[in-house]
N, C-alpha and C positions, 0 to 999 in steps of 0.2 A: 378338702372334704374332712380335714381334722376332726370326727367324736361321730362323725354319721356314718350311718351302714351304707355299705354301698349298693343293698336292696332293699326292699320291703317287702316285708314275708308278715303280714297281720295276723293268720293262725299262729306262727311262731311265736312271736312277739307277745298274742296273748295265754298260748302256753305256757313262755316263759315268766310270764306277769303272775298267774295262777300256779306254780309250780315253788313261787317267791314269796308272794305276800305271806307277810308274818313272820317270815324266817331272816334269818343273817343270810349275808351276798356278799362272797369275798373276794376282790377282784386286784387287779394292781392299778399301784398309782396313775399309771399314762390310760389305763380307761376308766377310771374315774372323772380325772378331770375335764375330757367335755363335758360330762353330764352331772358335774358337781354343782354347778348352778339349777338345776330342777332338782335333784335329787331322784329318790328313789323311792316316794312316800308308800308308807305300808309296810317297809322293810329296812331291818337292822344292815348300815355298810362295812366292811371291814375293809381298809385298806394298806395292803401288802406296800412297807414304802422302806427304803435305806435309816436304821435306824437315826434320829435324832432328826429327822426330818416330819414334822407337824405335819395334819393334813385337816386343819381346820374345821372343815365343811362336812368330814365324816363322823359317824355315830364312835367310830372308834378307829386306831392306826395299829399296826401289828410288826414287826421286822423281821417276822418269819409266821411258815406256812404254821405250823406246830402254833408259835402264839395265838393266830386267826383262828385256828379251830379251836383252840382253848378257851379265848374272846365268846365264839360263838356259844360253846357248849354251857357256860357259863350264865350265858344272855338265856337258853332254853331251859336251863336249869331254873332259874327267876322267875320264867313267865310259867 
């Protein structure tokens, strides 16, 4: 069941989509991998991962939370 939620809460998913649409979403590599094929349209994905580990399908990769926040802030300022 890797990558699937053990429950279906349509209202919760709609709220998440509404809150994150047009913004950056920071997540860990293990959370990103199962959804990488489909991605998260309308959102910039920043994946936290160990240094030197590339995340080819993510929009950005960061090796620390502070780096991920810096990327997200930079993206917000550019838009």
